[in-house]
N, C-alpha and C positions, 0 to 999 in steps of 0.2 A: 439395357441388353435383356432379351428375353431369357429365361431360365427353362423354359419349357422344352420338351423333347424336340429335336431338331433331326427328323429323319434323313434331309440330305446330308448333315455332318456323320450321322449314323452310318450311312451308305458308303461315304469315302472312306471310313475308319474300316469298313469290312471288304474294301478292295475296288471300289468303283475306279475307272480309269479316268482320271480328270488332271489336265496339264495345265498350269498356269505359265502362259507363254512369257511373261515377262522374268521368268525364273529358268528360261531356256527351252528350245524347240528342238525335235529332232530334224535332220535334213531332208527325209524322206518318209513318206507314210503311204501304205496302199489300202484300200479298202474297196468295197462293192458300190457305196453311195457316200458322198460327202454332201452334208447340208450345212450352208451358209446361214448361221442365224440359230437361236433357240427360242424364239417368240412362238406367237400362236400357231402360225402355218408350220414351223420347222418341228414343234412339239408333237402336233399330232401325226406329222410325217415320218418322225423317227419312230414314235410306238409301233406305227403300222409296219414298217419296213424292218424293224426288229422282230416283231411277232413272225414275218414272213422266213425269217433266219439269214436276213443279210446282214453284214458287217458294214455299220454305219459309224461315220465320224462327224461330229457335230463342231462347226467353229464359230466361236462368239467373241465378237470385237470388246464388249463390256466385261466388268469383273464378275467374280462369283460371290454373291452374298446370299446367306441364308436367314432363317426366322432369327436365329441367335443374333444376328446383327440388325435387326431392325428394330428401333428404339423409339419410332413415332417422331423423331426430330426432323423437321424441314430441311434445315441447315445440312443434315447428313444425307439424308435421301435424295435431295436434287443433285447433290454433287458426284453421287456414286452410282444412283440407278437411272439417270436421265440422260438422253442426248445434250451434249454441250453444258452440262451441269444444269439443266431445265432452261438454259437461255437459248436454244435454236429458235432462228426466227426465218420468216421470208426473207428472200433477198433485200428488199425494200426496208425491212425491218417493221413493217407495220402490222405483223401478226407473230405471235409468239406460239411455237410448235412444241408442244410436251409429246414426246416419244421416250420409251424405254431404252435403255443400254446398259445390259446385264444378263444374266443367264436366267432365262425366262422371258426376256423383253419386256414388252409394254403389258404383257398379261401379269407382270408382277407389281406394276403400279397403277394399273386402271381402276375405275370405281365398281367394277363388277355388275355393270348391267349388261343384260343379255337378251337380245332380239334377234329373231331370225329375219332374213332379208326381207323387206315389205314384197307382196307380190306384185305390187305396180312397178318396183324397181327391176324385178327380173323380167317382167313382160316389155319394159323399155329396152333391156338389154338384148331381148330376142328380136324385137322390132328393128333395132337400129345398129346391132353389132352381130347379128347372125348367130346369137347363142342359144342354139335350138335344145329342147330338152331341159331347160334350166328354169322350168317353171314352178309354181309353189308345190304343186302335187310332186314332182320328179325329185325335188330338192327335200321334201319333208322326212323322209327315212335318214336321210345324212344329218340333217339337223338334230332329229330326235336322238341319233346315237351320240352325238356330242354332249346333248343335253343331259342325258343319261351317264357318260363317263364322267362329265365335270359338275355333276350335281346341280344343274340349272333349274330353279323352281322359282314361282312367284313367293317373295320373302314376307313371309307371315308370322316369321317366330317372334317378332317383337312390333309394336306400333311404330309408324314413321316417325322420324324426328321431327321437331317443329318446323326445322328449314323446308323438309318436305311436305309435311302436313298442310302448311300454309297456301303453298302451291294448289294442293286438291281443294281446300277450302274455297279460294278465289275462284278457282276454274268452275267448281259446282254452282257457285251463287251466279256466275254468269252464263250457267248451262252448257259449259264445255266439258267435254269427257276428259276423265283423269283416271288414270290405272296404277296397279301395284307393278313395279317394276321386277321381272325375274332377275335372279342374282346366280352367280356360280359360288355359292358359300356351302360349308359342311361345319355345323357347330359355331356359327359366327358368335363372338363376344360382343358385337356391336360397338367395338372401339371408336369406330370412324377415321382410321388412319390407313384405308386402303392404299392410298396414293403414296404412302412411304414404305410399302411392304408390310405383309400381314405378319406381326409376331408370333400369331397363334397357328399359323399353316390353316386357318379356315378358309381362306380364299382359294378355291380350286384352280391356282394357276398352273403354268407348264412347270414351274419351279418344284411344285408338288406332286404333279401326277406324271404327266408324259416322259418329261427328262427322267425322273427316277426310273419309271420303268424301263426307258430305253437303256439307262446304264446297268442296270439289273441284269438286261439281257445280253449285256456285253459291248454295248455303243462306248465309243471313246469321244471325251470332251476335251476340246482345246479353247480355254478363255484367256481373255487379254491377248486375243490373236486376231490380226484383221487379215480378211480375206482381200487382197490386194487386186489380183486380176486372173483371168483364166488364160490359159494358153491355148489358143485355137488353130485349128488347122483343117481347112475345107470345112465340112459341116458335122466336125465332130470336137468336142472339149479335149485335150489331152492331159491338162493338169490344172492345178489350182495353186497358184501362189501366195503363200501367207508370210505376214511379218509378226515379230512379237512387239507388244506395246504395253506402256504403263497405264495406269488407270485413266490418266489425263488424255490419252491417246497418243501421246510421243512415242515414236520408235526407240526400241532400246539397243538395237544394234543393226546392221545392214546383213545379217544373216537373215536366211529364209528357208521356209520349210514348204516343199513341193508335195501336194496330195495328189495322188493317181486313182481314179476310180472309174468304174464301169459307167456310172450315172451321176450327175450333179443338179443338186436341188439348189434353187436360189430362194432364201426366205429371210432375208434381211430387212424386209417392211419397206414400205413406200419412201422413196426418196434414196435409200441405201442401196436397194436392189438395182434400179436402173442405174445409179450412179457405177455400181460395180460392172456392169455389163458395158457401159460407156468406156469405162478405164480399160476394158479387156477388148475394145473395138470389136465388139461382137456385131454380126451382121445386122443392117437396119436399113434395107431396102427401101422402106417407105416413110423414112424418118418419122417412125411413131414412138420410139425408146423415149421415155421420159415425160412424153406429153401427157395431157389429159390427168394430171395430179390434182387431186381435190383434197379438201380441207374440212368441210362442214364447218364453215366460219362461225363463230360463236359470238353472239350480241349478249351483254349481262345488263342486270337492273338490281339495284338494291333498295329493298324496302325496310323503314324503320317502324317497329311495332313498339305497343306500350309493354308489353310483356317480354321476357327475355327468350330469345330464340335459341342461342348458343349452337350456331350452326356448324360448329368443330366436331360437335358430340353425336354418335350414333351412324347409322349407314348412310354414307354419304349420298346416295340416290336411291330411292324407293318409290318415288310417284312420279309420272310423266303424262303429258297431255300429247296426244297425235292429230288433235283437231285441225291443226293448221298445216298438217301434212295430208292427211286424206280429203282434205277440202280443198286442196290446191291442186288445179290442172296442171299437167306438166309444161304446156306452153303458155300458162299465166304466170303471174308474180311468184317468186320464190317460196316454196313451203318450208316450214321451220317446226321442230320438235321441242316441246317445252320440257325443261327438268330443273332440278335444284343445283346448286354447286356448295360444296363443303367449304366452311370458312374457317381453315387454319390461317394463323396469323400472318406467314409469308404472302401467301396466295392472297388472302383478304386485301393486304396492303396495296396490291395490284388492281385488284377487282374494285376496289372502292373509289380509286382515281385519285387525282390530285397528287400534292406533295408537301412538304415542310407543315407550316401551320394549319394549312387547309386539310390535309391528310390527318393531323393530330386530332383536329376537331371531327372528323367523321370517325375516328376511332373511337370517339366518347359514346358512339351508338353501337359499338361493335358488336355486344352481346345480345342487343334488340334487334339486329339486322339480318333479315332473310334476303339471300342471294339466289335469283333465278337466272336461268340462262336460255338461250335459244339457239339450237342447231340448225344453221340453213342448209337446204338440200341443194347444194350446188351440182352442175354436170347436167342438168336435163332440158336445157334452153340455149339458143343460139348465142346468148349474151352471157352465158356461163360455161366456158370451154377449158376453166381450171388453169393450171401453171405448169410450167416445164421445169423439169430437173437438168442442170447443167453442170459441168466440173470447173472447180475453181483451179487456178494455176497449178496448184499443189496436188490436185486429184480429188479433192474432198468435194461432197456434193453442194450445191446451192439450188434453192429452189424459188424460181422467178414466177412468183403469183401475184398478179394485181386485181385487185377488187373492181368491178366493173360497176358502173352505174346502177345498173339490173341489180347485181349483189348488195350494192349500199341502199337501193331502195328496200330491199328484204329486211337489212338491219333496221332502218327507221321503223317499218311495219312492226318488226319484231319487238323493239323498244316500246312502241305504243301498247301492243298487247300485255307486255310483261307489267307495264304501269297499271294498266286496267285492272289485271288479275291481282295485283298487290294491293290496289284500293280496295278492290271486293272483298279481299281477305282481312281488311281491318287495318293497312299500313296507315300509319299517322303522317307519314312523308315518303317521297320516293324520289331517289336519285338514279337515273339512268347512265351506264357508262359511256360518257360521250364529252369531249373537250367542252363544249358549251352548256353541259349541264350544271345544275344544282338543285338543292331539294325543294320538291313541290308538296305543297299540302293537300292537294285535292286533283281529283282526275281531270276536272275542266282544266286546272291550271297546267298539269302534266301534258295533256293532251295538246293545248296550243302552243307549249314550248316547243315539244318534240317535233311537232310538224313544221316549226321554223328552223330547226337544225341544218346546218350544211353538212352534207354527207361527204366527208373525204376521208381517204383510207386511214390517216393518222389521228382523226378526231375520234373515231369509233372505238379503239382501245380494244379490238378484239382478239382473239386466241383460237387455238385449236388443239386437240388432243387425237383428232381422227384423220389421219394422213393416208390417202388411197389413191391408186393407180400408178400409172408411169410405165408398167409392163402388161397392158390390158389384155384381156383374152379376146379374140374374135374369130367368126367363123370363116373368114379367109384372111390371107396374108396381107390385104389391103386395109383389113379393119381391126388386126391385133398384133401384138408382139409374139402371142403365144396362141397354141392351138386351143381348142376346148377342152383337150384332156391335159393341159397345162405345158405341154412339150413346146419349145421353142420353134417356130416357123422354120428357121434357118439352120438351128442346130439339134441333131436328133437324139443328142444324149444329155441335153439339158432342159431341165423344168424350173418353173417359178410357182412356188407355193407361198403365197402370202397376199397381203392386203393391197399389193400393187396390181393385182390381177383385175380389179374392179374398173369396168369402163366409164364408171360414174362415182359419185358419192353413194351412200347406202339410204340415207334418210333414216337412220337408227344407228346406235352405238354398235361399231362393226366387229367386235370380237367373235361373236357367234357366227356371222357371216363367214368370217376367215376360217373358223374350226369346221363349219359344214361343207364348205366349198373343197378346202384342203383334204377332209375327210375322203370326199369323194374321188378327189385326184390321185392320193397317195394310196388308196385301196386299189385303183386302176393301175399305178405304177407297180406295186407289188406284184399283183398278178402277171403283168408283163414280163418283169425281170426274173420271177421265180415260178410263175405258174400256179402260186397258191392263193387259196380265197383266205385272206384275213378281215377282222371286223375291229372296229373300234370298242364297242360295246355289243 
């Protein structure tokens, strides 16, 4: 348990209005704007709307955990801070999905990598989804404000850890670009436990930035409180029904909280946002809701080096290569971004593959293993149309996402690339994460073996921490669930402000894309509701 100052707990002691739903909810609440969620989109929106003087209520399904609670233990972090205790999966079980579920959302447990939306992605949206004026130049001021507010910068306070440096070493030997990753940190201790909540409050997540500023300005927070459904009449939302829940997600009673507001903002993240609108039977005349949900499916490769790598220590991600994104035409084979993966023992046990005696033998190389990942840019090709969010019989969300042959071909190419980079960096042996893999001691041996792999969903062992889409923006109601200003095409007092807005994946870690886009949308919403001009920074 951290004994450092905990500004959130200090704020609560000063009188911030925060209610644990498990301990009881009021029957009625009224406000100007209710925001469902407390993650990237919700935090930015809450800060801007409270700056405009609006009475804001935040509803969060997950628990409230602050820096005092963060102890760098995977066992507690996954159970308390992640959706389904870290066990959320696609409907077929082929891909594990890591999403936050706590006050601050995924911003509490991400690895701090901060990239603007690539210009090529914005151009694709303009050409294919009618999103005019969302180009690189028009979005630049919104990204710049978010970068300033959240202290995003190229992280050069300390050298990359060996896990990241070996990516750069191998890339440079092959003539491939490799750059330093911008991170949203201030006074980082370089502990390496970003995925378990930052115990020093160095990570500039929503938990330590926009949510506190909103509460300081009078916003009210209800956590362990599930947004169950909207009450909809005609083209308006008339209320939001919420239920109290335990940390494990079970309802504590049949009592409900009804929140009435002038405007409603959905910021529950991809999967949960479209699921809430589906439970509410929101108008969907063109059957778009929940579709085009993307994942950046991730392939992994482990390289064993003579020297100790100790991939659990230091900033999780500090070096990347976009060589295979920039050089991949949209209508060609799928592009992928190369990064390193932190090697905490629980996560490593999954990424090293195997079980029993085989896994135990692989763990003998654990301190000397460098783990690389490739984020596949899905959503830009006719054979990569993403998944669909549907509702289970109890109303909980399911993601039906099947990896096409096109995506699986991208996995094979990414495994080849990562093995080549690892051997170029000096790896003594390499094992891709694939059911048919074993250790290879040369690039030639690995190249031949990987080329012969059968590419099937359960063989590649992939995962995702970047779930996007499902409530996409569109220039017309035939192209999107919401308009370019984030307002629902059929519901005039409901907006969506989160990563579910994206019509495709991003091609880069998405947190700054969410911050920049929702900064623009929330600034516009504040002006519309109050007539006031507000700014994030």
